C-alpha positions as semicolon CSV with decimal commas, in nm:
position;residue;x (nm);y (nm);z (nm)
1;M;1,683;-0,320;-1,692
2;V;1,529;-0,587;-1,546
3;S;1,172;-0,735;-1,560
4;R;0,942;-0,787;-1,258
5;M;1,050;-1,142;-1,270
6;A;1,422;-1,151;-1,266
7;R;1,654;-0,998;-0,992
8;T;2,034;-0,910;-0,987
9;A;2,240;-0,836;-0,674
10;T;2,561;-0,623;-0,655
11;L;2,774;-0,554;-0,352
12;I;2,729;-0,168;-0,324
13;L;2,859;-0,039;0,002
14;P;2,980;-0,169;0,295
15;V;2,754;-0,269;0,561
16;I;2,713;-0,421;0,912
17;F;2,653;-0,749;0,795
18;T;2,803;-1,111;0,873
19;L;2,630;-1,416;0,796
20;L;2,617;-1,670;1,112
21;P;2,863;-1,912;1,098
22;V;2,731;-2,265;1,005
23;R;2,665;-2,504;1,313
24;A;2,590;-2,835;1,334
25;G;2,362;-2,803;1,675
26;A;2,029;-3,016;1,666
27;Q;1,851;-2,658;1,702
28;E;2,027;-2,482;1,385
29;S;1,974;-2,791;1,190
30;S;1,624;-2,839;1,286
31;L;1,567;-2,462;1,214
32;D;1,721;-2,526;0,852
33;A;1,494;-2,809;0,770
34;M;1,176;-2,575;0,869
35;L;1,273;-2,273;0,688
36;D;1,339;-2,516;0,372
37;A;0,975;-2,665;0,419
38;V;0,816;-2,340;0,444
39;A;0,959;-2,200;0,169
40;G;0,888;-2,488;-0,037
41;A;0,536;-2,469;0,035
42;H;0,507;-2,119;-0,060
43;G;0,517;-2,220;-0,448
44;I;0,220;-2,088;-0,587
45;R;0,205;-1,722;-0,666
46;Q;-0,130;-1,650;-0,901
47;V;-0,453;-1,858;-0,929
48;A;-0,697;-1,772;-1,225
49;I;-1,000;-1,989;-1,331
50;S;-1,124;-1,995;-1,683
51;P;-1,414;-1,792;-1,779
52;D;-1,614;-2,097;-1,841
53;G;-1,523;-2,238;-1,532
54;Q;-1,354;-2,555;-1,676
55;R;-1,007;-2,503;-1,634
56;V;-0,766;-2,378;-1,352
57;A;-0,436;-2,195;-1,444
58;W;-0,192;-2,108;-1,190
59;V;0,194;-1,979;-1,144
60;E;0,439;-2,223;-0,967
61;T;0,787;-2,214;-0,846
62;E;0,969;-2,504;-0,991
63;G;1,278;-2,698;-0,862
64;T;1,554;-2,500;-0,622
65;A;1,535;-2,152;-0,792
66;A;1,313;-1,967;-0,572
67;S;1,245;-1,695;-0,831
68;L;1,163;-1,938;-1,112
69;G;0,800;-1,976;-1,160
70;G;0,648;-2,186;-1,467
71;I;0,230;-2,169;-1,560
72;F;0,036;-2,482;-1,508
73;V;-0,321;-2,561;-1,631
74;C;-0,552;-2,837;-1,581
75;S;-0,927;-2,935;-1,601
76;L;-1,107;-2,895;-1,311
77;A;-1,302;-3,206;-1,390
78;S;-0,963;-3,415;-1,355
79;P;-0,705;-3,206;-1,209
80;A;-0,420;-3,501;-1,156
81;T;-0,443;-3,616;-1,499
82;T;-0,476;-3,339;-1,701
83;R;-0,201;-3,109;-1,556
84;R;0,066;-2,952;-1,784
85;R;0,287;-2,681;-1,846
86;I;0,212;-2,374;-2,078
87;T;0,531;-2,196;-2,148
88;A;0,709;-1,985;-2,416
89;G;1,058;-2,175;-2,350
90;S;1,131;-2,472;-2,573
91;G;1,303;-2,800;-2,493
92;D;1,480;-2,766;-2,150
93;T;1,526;-2,429;-2,148
94;A;1,379;-2,281;-1,825
95;S;1,173;-1,933;-1,848
96;E;1,045;-1,752;-1,567
97;E;0,667;-1,679;-1,635
98;D;0,377;-1,549;-1,471
99;A;0,071;-1,267;-1,478
100;I;-0,155;-1,510;-1,663
101;A;-0,473;-1,393;-1,816
102;W;-0,764;-1,595;-1,944
103;S;-0,913;-1,491;-2,299
104;P;-1,294;-1,430;-2,277
105;D;-1,347;-1,770;-2,472
106;S;-1,141;-1,968;-2,237
107;R;-0,924;-2,101;-2,522
108;Q;-0,599;-1,870;-2,478
109;L;-0,380;-1,774;-2,218
110;A;-0,184;-1,445;-2,211
111;F;0,118;-1,418;-1,978
112;L;0,481;-1,274;-1,932
113;S;0,780;-1,467;-2,001
114;N;1,122;-1,408;-2,039
115;A;1,196;-1,713;-2,244
116;Q;1,389;-1,465;-2,509
117;T;1,582;-1,263;-2,308
118;P;1,652;-1,315;-1,922
119;E;1,672;-0,968;-1,843
120;Q;1,345;-0,882;-2,023
121;S;0,981;-1,011;-2,008
122;Q;0,753;-1,004;-2,284
123;L;0,396;-1,062;-2,362
124;Y;0,293;-1,398;-2,470
125;V;-0,044;-1,583;-2,578
126;A;-0,047;-1,938;-2,604
127;N;-0,354;-2,172;-2,708
128;V;-0,472;-2,409;-2,392
129;A;-0,524;-2,712;-2,652
130;G;-0,163;-2,698;-2,739
131;G;0,088;-2,563;-2,966
132;Q;0,404;-2,314;-2,936
133;A;0,337;-1,951;-2,776
134;R;0,328;-1,674;-2,977
135;K;0,517;-1,362;-2,865
136;L;0,343;-1,023;-2,907
137;T;0,577;-0,752;-2,774
138;D;0,953;-0,635;-2,821
139;L;0,919;-0,371;-2,529
140;R;1,191;-0,243;-2,335
141;G;1,074;-0,218;-1,951
142;S;0,851;-0,345;-1,677
143;L;0,542;-0,526;-1,790
144;D;0,253;-0,606;-1,552
145;S;-0,122;-0,713;-1,548
146;P;-0,233;-0,818;-1,901
147;S;-0,585;-0,806;-1,939
148;W;-0,809;-0,921;-2,249
149;S;-1,100;-0,683;-2,388
150;P;-1,436;-0,824;-2,403
151;D;-1,392;-0,888;-2,781
152;G;-1,063;-1,088;-2,735
153;K;-0,891;-0,855;-2,983
154;T;-0,666;-0,634;-2,759
155;L;-0,455;-0,695;-2,465
156;A;-0,439;-0,421;-2,224
157;L;-0,125;-0,414;-1,990
158;L;0,074;-0,185;-1,743
159;F;0,400;-0,072;-1,875
160;I;0,696;0,149;-1,760
161;E;0,941;0,201;-2,032
162;N;1,306;0,176;-1,970
163;A;1,220;0,147;-1,592
164;P;1,528;0,144;-1,425
165;R;1,439;-0,078;-1,111
166;L;1,160;-0,316;-1,030
167;P;0,879;-0,105;-0,952
168;G;0,720;-0,105;-0,596
169;P;0,784;0,024;-0,268
170;L;0,878;-0,327;-0,138
171;E;1,157;-0,373;-0,392
172;P;1,508;-0,228;-0,336
173;M;1,570;0,145;-0,397
174;M;1,816;0,293;-0,638
175;L;2,117;0,425;-0,489
176;P;2,103;0,796;-0,451
177;S;2,368;0,956;-0,700
178;G;2,388;1,261;-0,934
179;V;2,082;1,516;-0,941
180;I;1,799;1,387;-0,712
181;G;1,424;1,438;-0,832
182;G;1,514;1,414;-1,197
183;K;1,307;1,176;-1,461
184;I;1,027;0,995;-1,319
185;Y;0,905;0,666;-1,478
186;E;0,553;0,675;-1,520
187;Q;0,357;0,310;-1,568
188;R;0,121;0,388;-1,845
189;L;-0,164;0,174;-1,952
190;T;-0,076;0,026;-2,285
191;T;-0,294;-0,173;-2,548
192;V;-0,171;-0,468;-2,782
193;D;-0,327;-0,588;-3,081
194;V;-0,379;-0,991;-3,055
195;A;-0,339;-1,016;-3,417
196;T;-0,050;-0,771;-3,515
197;G;0,142;-0,730;-3,191
198;A;0,144;-0,356;-3,257
199;A;0,177;-0,177;-2,905
200;R;0,053;0,174;-2,814
201;Q;0,083;0,354;-2,479
202;L;-0,246;0,487;-2,440
203;S;-0,263;0,663;-2,110
204;P;-0,104;1,026;-2,080
205;A;0,294;1,040;-2,037
206;D;0,259;1,229;-1,695
207;M;0,030;0,963;-1,524
208;Y;0,104;0,676;-1,321
209;V;-0,159;0,410;-1,341
210;Y;-0,189;0,150;-1,070
211;E;-0,500;-0,032;-1,166
212;Y;-0,758;-0,080;-1,450
213;D;-1,052;-0,254;-1,578
214;W;-1,222;-0,258;-1,944
215;S;-1,558;-0,132;-1,976
216;P;-1,804;-0,429;-2,090
217;D;-1,822;-0,266;-2,431
218;G;-1,448;-0,246;-2,440
219;K;-1,474;0,111;-2,535
220;R;-1,318;0,264;-2,217
221;F;-1,137;0,190;-1,896
222;V;-1,182;0,289;-1,541
223;L;-0,841;0,372;-1,404
224;I;-0,682;0,411;-1,047
225;A;-0,378;0,677;-1,134
226;A;-0,208;0,993;-0,995
227;R;0,065;1,220;-1,130
228;G;0,423;1,211;-1,011
229;A;0,637;0,927;-0,871
230;G;0,469;0,584;-0,850
231;D;0,563;0,452;-0,504
232;G;0,427;0,743;-0,304
233;N;0,137;0,885;-0,468
234;W;-0,090;0,570;-0,483
235;Y;-0,207;0,733;-0,159
236;V;-0,367;1,023;-0,328
237;A;-0,458;0,838;-0,641
238;E;-0,809;0,898;-0,810
239;I;-1,052;0,733;-1,037
240;Y;-1,040;0,840;-1,409
241;T;-1,185;0,691;-1,749
242;L;-0,997;0,651;-2,057
243;R;-1,125;0,612;-2,401
244;A;-0,969;0,293;-2,588
245;D;-0,964;0,460;-2,910
246;S;-0,839;0,811;-2,850
247;G;-0,660;0,781;-2,512
248;E;-0,887;1,061;-2,397
249;M;-0,870;1,070;-2,006
250;K;-1,059;1,242;-1,764
251;S;-1,097;1,253;-1,393
252;F;-1,399;1,082;-1,239
253;Y;-1,365;1,092;-0,862
254;K;-1,132;1,222;-0,644
255;P;-1,156;1,013;-0,286
256;A;-1,151;1,089;0,066
257;E;-0,913;0,799;0,155
258;Q;-0,731;0,527;-0,028
259;I;-0,897;0,334;-0,332
260;A;-0,846;-0,019;-0,489
261;L;-0,986;-0,267;-0,721
262;P;-1,222;-0,046;-0,972
263;R;-1,466;-0,272;-1,123
264;W;-1,762;-0,213;-1,396
265;S;-2,090;-0,346;-1,359
266;P;-2,182;-0,594;-1,638
267;D;-2,438;-0,335;-1,760
268;G;-2,184;-0,084;-1,784
269;N;-2,375;0,163;-1,568
270;S;-2,173;0,166;-1,264
271;I;-1,809;0,086;-1,122
272;A;-1,769;-0,033;-0,793
273;F;-1,445;0,026;-0,581
274;V;-1,289;-0,064;-0,230
275;G;-1,226;0,263;-0,024
276;G;-1,087;0,317;0,316
277;L;-0,802;0,401;0,516
278;M;-0,512;0,183;0,402
279;S;-0,135;0,182;0,479
280;D;0,037;0,001;0,189
281;E;-0,065;-0,035;-0,173
282;G;-0,162;-0,392;-0,238
283;S;-0,297;-0,440;0,101
284;T;-0,635;-0,380;0,051
285;G;-0,936;-0,338;0,315
286;G;-1,214;-0,099;0,349
287;D;-1,610;-0,036;0,235
288;V;-1,742;-0,119;-0,107
289;F;-1,829;0,213;-0,294
290;L;-2,050;0,239;-0,604
291;L;-2,024;0,510;-0,876
292;P;-2,247;0,585;-1,158
293;A;-2,074;0,534;-1,476
294;T;-2,189;0,906;-1,581
295;G;-1,985;1,036;-1,285
296;G;-2,103;1,164;-0,943
297;R;-2,140;1,085;-0,610
298;A;-1,983;0,773;-0,469
299;R;-2,222;0,552;-0,244
300;N;-2,102;0,343;0,020
301;L;-2,290;0,001;0,022
302;T;-2,141;-0,125;0,333
303;P;-2,130;0,143;0,594
304;G;-2,092;-0,009;0,945
305;I;-1,971;-0,356;0,806
306;K;-1,781;-0,552;1,069
307;A;-1,511;-0,671;0,794
308;S;-1,286;-0,509;0,575
309;V;-1,315;-0,605;0,222
310;S;-1,020;-0,711;0,013
311;G;-1,165;-0,852;-0,287
312;L;-1,462;-0,802;-0,510
313;V;-1,632;-0,949;-0,842
314;W;-1,941;-0,853;-0,997
315;R;-2,187;-1,144;-1,059
316;P;-2,407;-1,159;-1,376
317;G;-2,683;-0,942;-1,400
318;G;-2,528;-0,675;-1,206
319;G;-2,736;-0,691;-0,885
320;E;-2,478;-0,881;-0,671
321;I;-2,112;-0,853;-0,591
322;L;-1,905;-1,102;-0,439
323;L;-1,680;-1,008;-0,177
324;L;-1,357;-1,156;-0,034
325;E;-1,348;-1,005;0,356
326;S;-1,086;-0,993;0,594
327;I;-1,301;-1,079;0,913
328;D;-1,178;-1,138;1,294
329;G;-0,854;-1,248;1,186
330;A;-0,947;-1,466;0,898
331;S;-1,118;-1,494;0,560
332;G;-1,469;-1,485;0,454
333;I;-1,666;-1,495;0,136
334;G;-2,003;-1,297;0,092
335;V;-2,249;-1,180;-0,107
336;L;-2,351;-0,774;-0,143
337;D;-2,703;-0,699;-0,262
338;V;-2,645;-0,374;-0,394
339;R;-2,952;-0,230;-0,392
340;S;-3,010;-0,304;0,000
341;G;-2,650;-0,321;0,147
342;E;-2,721;-0,647;0,270
343;V;-2,419;-0,878;0,288
344;T;-2,462;-1,250;0,308
345;P;-2,179;-1,501;0,423
346;L;-2,119;-1,766;0,183
347;R;-1,809;-1,896;0,351
348;S;-1,617;-1,852;0,655
349;G;-1,379;-2,047;0,895
350;P;-1,021;-2,030;1,032
351;E;-0,817;-2,023;0,717
352;T;-0,670;-1,797;0,479
353;L;-0,806;-1,720;0,084
354;S;-0,602;-1,572;-0,156
355;L;-0,501;-1,564;-0,519
356;G;-0,126;-1,572;-0,379
357;W;0,104;-1,374;-0,167
358;W;-0,044;-1,070;-0,058
359;S;-0,308;-1,093;-0,324
360;Y;-0,634;-1,112;-0,134
361;G;-0,876;-1,124;-0,425
362;L;-1,126;-1,365;-0,601
363;S;-1,111;-1,543;-0,942
364;V;-1,466;-1,643;-1,032
365;A;-1,575;-1,781;-1,355
366;S;-1,858;-1,610;-1,563
367;D;-2,129;-1,794;-1,399
368;G;-2,053;-1,583;-1,048
369;K;-2,063;-1,951;-0,873
370;T;-1,725;-2,111;-0,970
371;F;-1,402;-2,023;-0,781
372;A;-1,050;-2,092;-0,762
373;M;-0,855;-1,995;-0,463
374;L;-0,560;-2,055;-0,241
375;R;-0,659;-2,187;0,095
376;E;-0,418;-2,235;0,385
377;T;-0,412;-2,265;0,745
378;F;-0,147;-2,288;1,039
379;T;-0,137;-2,666;0,940
380;D;-0,224;-2,667;0,579
381;P;0,006;-2,510;0,336
382;P;-0,118;-2,299;0,026
383;E;-0,289;-2,525;-0,225
384;V;-0,542;-2,429;-0,536
385;W;-0,894;-2,547;-0,466
386;A;-1,153;-2,473;-0,699
387;G;-1,520;-2,546;-0,783
388;P;-1,866;-2,377;-0,654
389;I;-1,848;-2,286;-0,283
390;G;-1,934;-2,616;-0,058
391;A;-1,788;-2,820;-0,353
392;W;-1,463;-2,727;-0,357
393;K;-1,201;-2,978;-0,445
394;Q;-0,794;-2,976;-0,445
395;V;-0,637;-2,899;-0,770
396;T;-0,272;-2,904;-0,702
397;T;-0,099;-3,180;-0,511
398;P;0,086;-3,120;-0,156
399;H;0,393;-2,884;-0,150
400;H;0,537;-3,044;0,124
401;T;0,584;-3,401;0,311
402;D;0,658;-3,323;0,666
403;H;0,381;-3,229;0,894
404;A;0,366;-2,918;1,018
405;N;0,641;-2,891;1,271
406;W;0,533;-2,612;1,521
407;G;0,243;-2,589;1,794
408;N;-0,119;-2,556;1,741
409;A;-0,277;-2,232;1,711
410;E;-0,643;-2,094;1,805
411;S;-0,821;-1,753;1,777
412;I;-0,857;-1,585;2,111
413;H;-1,036;-1,263;2,204
414;W;-1,007;-0,995;2,478
415;T;-1,132;-0,683;2,561
416;N;-0,981;-0,341;2,589
417;E;-1,123;0,011;2,644
418;G;-1,446;-0,109;2,508
419;L;-1,280;-0,271;2,194
420;N;-1,319;-0,634;2,129
421;I;-0,955;-0,763;1,995
422;Q;-0,887;-1,071;1,849
423;G;-0,528;-1,246;1,819
424;W;-0,374;-1,586;1,722
425;L;-0,214;-1,760;1,981
426;T;0,023;-2,045;1,901
427;Y;0,112;-2,314;2,166
428;P;0,453;-2,468;2,235
429;Q;0,485;-2,782;2,017
430;D;0,595;-2,981;2,340
431;Y;0,285;-2,807;2,536
432;D;0,232;-2,932;2,862
433;S;-0,007;-2,733;3,079
434;A;0,205;-2,823;3,380
435;R;0,494;-2,633;3,286
436;R;0,545;-2,229;3,231
437;Y;0,661;-2,100;2,915
438;P;0,818;-1,805;2,760
439;M;0,623;-1,627;2,501
440;V;0,705;-1,365;2,216
441;V;0,452;-1,126;2,074
442;E;0,491;-1,062;1,714
443;V;0,294;-0,727;1,570
444;H;0,205;-0,731;1,217
445;G;0,328;-0,500;0,959
446;G;0,070;-0,225;0,807
447;P;-0,081;-0,090;1,030
448;G;-0,361;-0,185;0,766
449;A;-0,329;-0,536;0,741
450;M;-0,399;-0,824;0,979
451;A;-0,251;-1,154;1,136
452;R;-0,404;-1,432;0,963
453;P;-0,420;-1,824;1,009
454;T;-0,137;-1,873;0,743
455;W;0,140;-2,157;0,694
456;P;0,418;-2,010;0,842
457;G;0,671;-1,794;0,589
458;A;1,054;-1,790;0,566
459;L;1,099;-1,441;0,651
460;F;1,034;-1,345;1,007
461;D;0,742;-1,595;1,104
462;F;0,733;-1,634;1,452
463;T;0,522;-1,931;1,429
464;L;0,834;-2,135;1,407
465;L;0,943;-2,011;1,732
466;S;0,684;-2,243;1,909
467;H;0,901;-2,545;1,805
468;Y;1,156;-2,438;2,023
469;G;0,894;-2,384;2,337
470;Y;0,766;-2,043;2,262
471;F;0,402;-1,935;2,317
472;V;0,358;-1,714;2,037
473;L;0,080;-1,413;2,041
474;R;-0,005;-1,267;1,689
475;P;-0,269;-0,965;1,798
476;N;-0,493;-0,763;1,585
477;P;-0,487;-0,409;1,750
478;R;-0,693;-0,131;1,671
479;G;-0,546;0,007;1,317
480;S;-0,585;-0,370;1,176
481;F;-0,830;-0,479;0,905
482;G;-1,084;-0,721;1,001
483;Q;-1,356;-0,527;1,213
484;G;-1,450;-0,252;0,992
485;E;-1,321;0,107;0,906
486;A;-1,393;0,257;1,274
487;F;-1,165;0,003;1,413
488;T;-0,914;0,032;1,136
489;S;-0,909;0,433;1,177
490;G;-0,868;0,382;1,558
491;N;-0,506;0,465;1,548
492;V;-0,518;0,801;1,384
493;K;-0,335;1,091;1,515
494;D;-0,263;0,803;1,795
495;F;0,034;0,601;1,692
496;G;0,147;0,370;1,976
497;Y;-0,096;0,463;2,231
498;G;-0,417;0,273;2,195
499;D;-0,280;0,001;1,949
500;L;-0,007;-0,060;2,248
501;R;-0,251;-0,076;2,518
502;D;-0,456;-0,319;2,311
503;I;-0,148;-0,523;2,289
504;L;-0,051;-0,476;2,640
505;A;-0,412;-0,584;2,747
506;G;-0,382;-0,935;2,533
507;V;-0,020;-0,992;2,698
508;D;-0,190;-0,980;3,015
509;F;-0,485;-1,198;2,888
510;V;-0,260;-1,459;2,823
511;V;-0,037;-1,450;3,096
512;K;-0,359;-1,480;3,322
513;H;-0,531;-1,784;3,114
514;F;-0,242;-1,978;2,986
515;P;0,085;-2,122;3,149
516;V;0,340;-1,835;3,037
517;D;0,587;-1,689;3,256
518;S;0,497;-1,334;3,310
519;D;0,894;-1,251;3,357
520;R;1,009;-1,408;3,015
521;V;0,804;-1,200;2,743
522;G;0,936;-1,070;2,426
523;I;0,815;-0,872;2,132
524;G;0,913;-0,813;1,782
525;G;0,786;-0,719;1,425
526;W;0,862;-0,566;1,083
527;S;0,784;-0,255;0,941
528;Y;0,498;-0,158;1,138
529;G;0,565;-0,408;1,355
530;G;0,920;-0,287;1,410
531;Y;0,804;0,051;1,470
532;M;0,566;-0,077;1,756
533;T;0,863;-0,278;1,883
534;M;1,108;0,036;1,897
535;W;0,821;0,220;2,045
536;A;0,690;-0,039;2,311
537;V;1,063;-0,057;2,459
538;T;1,040;0,328;2,505
539;Q;0,716;0,307;2,670
540;T;0,722;-0,025;2,902
541;H;0,945;-0,236;3,062
542;R;0,711;-0,546;2,996
543;F;0,920;-0,694;2,779
544;Q;1,246;-0,862;2,859
545;A;1,373;-0,895;2,484
546;A;1,297;-0,724;2,157
547;V;1,370;-0,781;1,759
548;A;1,283;-0,458;1,566
549;G;1,298;-0,553;1,185
550;A;1,262;-0,228;0,947
551;G;1,127;-0,035;1,222
552;I;1,083;0,334;1,229
553;A;1,255;0,565;1,531
554;N;1,163;0,896;1,438
555;W;0,854;0,996;1,258
556;Q;1,008;1,354;1,203
557;S;1,315;1,237;1,028
558;Y;1,112;0,950;0,866
559;Y;0,892;1,201;0,660
560;G;1,176;1,335;0,470
561;E;1,335;0,980;0,387
562;N;1,111;0,747;0,294
563;D;0,960;0,694;-0,064
564;I;0,611;0,690;0,037
565;D;0,527;0,997;0,235
566;Q;0,198;1,048;0,129
567;W;0,115;0,739;0,333
568;M;0,147;0,932;0,655
569;I;-0,083;1,247;0,637
570;P;-0,443;1,026;0,670
571;F;-0,281;0,888;0,978
572;F;-0,116;1,206;1,119
573;G;-0,365;1,442;1,021
574;A;-0,121;1,699;0,843
575;S;0,258;1,691;0,695
576;V;0,540;1,707;0,928
577;Y;0,603;2,068;0,805
578;N;0,268;2,168;0,937
579;D;0,218;1,976;1,262
580;P;0,562;1,854;1,382
581;A;0,436;1,786;1,742
582;V;0,209;1,504;1,618
583;Y;0,489;1,323;1,480
584;A;0,713;1,402;1,735
585;K;0,484;1,239;2,021
586;S;0,466;0,920;1,844
587;S;0,822;0,877;1,788
588;P;1,051;0,631;1,983
589;I;1,308;0,875;1,976
590;T;1,140;1,107;2,143
591;F;1,140;0,875;2,475
592;I;1,448;0,681;2,414
593;K;1,601;0,746;2,747
594;N;1,318;0,516;2,877
595;A;1,463;0,239;2,695
596;K;1,615;-0,061;2,891
597;T;1,508;-0,369;2,667
598;P;1,803;-0,566;2,484
599;T;1,716;-0,495;2,134
600;L;1,810;-0,682;1,781
601;I;1,780;-0,439;1,490
602;L;1,739;-0,564;1,165
603;V;1,678;-0,363;0,823
604;G;1,800;-0,393;0,456
605;D;2,009;-0,157;0,323
606;R;1,819;-0,026;0,020
607;D;1,456;-0,002;0,211
608;G;1,252;0,294;0,080
609;E;0,939;0,204;0,314
610;C;1,127;0,206;0,628
611;P;1,488;0,348;0,527
612;T;1,808;0,229;0,666
613;P;1,886;0,594;0,861
614;Q;1,582;0,509;1,079
615;S;1,733;0,169;1,224
616;F;2,081;0,358;1,256
617;E;1,910;0,642;1,453
618;F;1,762;0,385;1,708
619;W;2,088;0,186;1,699
620;H;2,298;0,485;1,773
621;A;2,069;0,605;2,027
622;L;2,062;0,282;2,215
623;E;2,475;0,235;2,205
624;T;2,507;0,603;2,334
625;L;2,261;0,504;2,645
626;G;2,451;0,181;2,690
627;V;2,136;-0,034;2,632
628;E;2,239;-0,388;2,500
629;N;2,171;-0,435;2,104
630;R;2,296;-0,571;1,803
631;F;2,248;-0,408;1,447
632;V;2,244;-0,605;1,124
633;V;2,195;-0,453;0,765
634;Y;2,149;-0,678;0,488
635;P;2,298;-0,578;0,160
636;N;2,116;-0,527;-0,155
637;E;1,768;-0,554;0,013
638;G;1,463;-0,345;0,017
639;H;1,156;-0,356;0,231
640;M;1,101;-0,730;0,141
641;I;1,421;-0,935;0,213
642;Y;1,462;-1,180;-0,088
643;D;1,795;-1,371;-0,069
644;P;1,727;-1,704;0,132
645;A;2,061;-1,661;0,312
646;H;1,931;-1,324;0,461
647;R;1,609;-1,469;0,574
648;R;1,784;-1,789;0,718
649;D;2,020;-1,543;0,926
650;I;1,741;-1,327;1,029
651;M;1,543;-1,608;1,173
652;Q;1,851;-1,770;1,329
653;R;1,948;-1,444;1,500
654;T;1,579;-1,370;1,628
655;L;1,591;-1,738;1,775
656;E;1,911;-1,695;1,949
657;W;1,802;-1,340;2,050
658;Y;1,520;-1,483;2,246
659;D;1,688;-1,780;2,343
660;S;1,959;-1,575;2,544
661;H;1,744;-1,343;2,699
662;L;1,393;-1,536;2,762
663;K;1,550;-1,870;2,861
């Protein structure tokens, strides 16, 4: 058994994989240097401000071990001189620690640490003023998301007893063996007495709990939960209430679409949440809804808003809710008047605000005015900033010593079929308006997601290709977040059609207005982006090279292979067994004989979201039809590629593939 924080790797089966040989060329050396720089800059995984607004805590990667995280705290008044580490370790012993939670009085931090056993995290509490951290639990399994009761006497967390693997659809799946469809490991809400450490699994044994929030009086919880396996059933989860004393659980609200972030109002009379069409657990976007705490009908507070809400926090008094919005390709903070539904912008601009990787939420002190956030752009790596809006100060020291080694980027807009489409265009680093350049299009994952202005990542980030003389277009076609629910729903029962037309219109716009060689354009993407790449090369010969990462070749076979099949029904309107035609019409394999584009195919061998057989199916078809291709399977990897050597290999192969076909 491993905790969420510890990872082990074992060679499990023969794969089509060989690391590229080490080369001494200037191109390879510069790519290595950039990958080192971008990886080092993404060291902060979580940010939380204390309820009194006086201190900030964050989880930060230390040293060369990419997975080794430490907890740091500082005073907001003097961050540079008061920074220190909070740990359950001792001496020089390195511990992996994260999942921080402030106590209501701002004097203690709860967190998870593997200080006692490397393979197993436990719940600890430390006084912020100093002293040895105290271990509260002795549990076996996966622990996550600790949160204090309002009176500070109890901690709640999510616990999967004896979990056989790290939970979540991005993680490597278990290898199939023996009886399939056997035991289900449910994630249960568990309470821990802070004084004694006594733990109690409170929610029912047949329910998987995804998110929760304490009621203001500490007597109840609101939960997002579902019966059955965790990865797949988040898409059909409902809202429940749970009594903290008896464990009595009641169904409270069954939504029409996906839900996230249930939050009690300060007076306990209402529950707010985000609802909308979402393709991935954790990739949150939608409208804000309000439920009476006594039950009943949910009211949409933000119908027609031209943004996707990804985070919410109630302000004191309960009349306003702070929102973090995905809007027009970037981030914004607004305040929602609960009575009128009016949203007043507080902050917007070409930056990305988050609480850590893929955690687009808000950390706000009890005053409802003091924030702690990660801020980043294409040229500024993610750092912790805190304070009132308009008076934020940088808390963490820079995570890089080199300036951005890639081209400048700007937000661009074009129209297609009556829609206003936004995207990000990165210029070649050596840009000269008198020259003509190749371009690559990077399609984001999702589709419920958004291309943002971020410091490049170490996995499959085409921004880095601008260093080598490419324009890079990162479009947000219909189906993306950022322009409201009608736009996000724009590819329902239409996967690959309208969204591809939006992308092609963007390519035409760039070619018309920028010095891009129309005959040297490539496309690529991961996940939904990998699907769109496979789809594009069967629909058009517009692209001269393609890189399909973790793609989907055949929606009909995919339905029975993936670990999260429930996500498909809202997008396709029915299961594949009830309407196979709607799946076939959007499947690249249906049109595979049109494919002529040289394609590099990449995937992890234990991917549960976009299983390896999908890439095999596409590769086999290209091989049979004589289309130039290369296929690489990465061992012991899930949908997210973690091994730094594999990430480096992916970027090296991607660069070489485009260079060989576009230059």
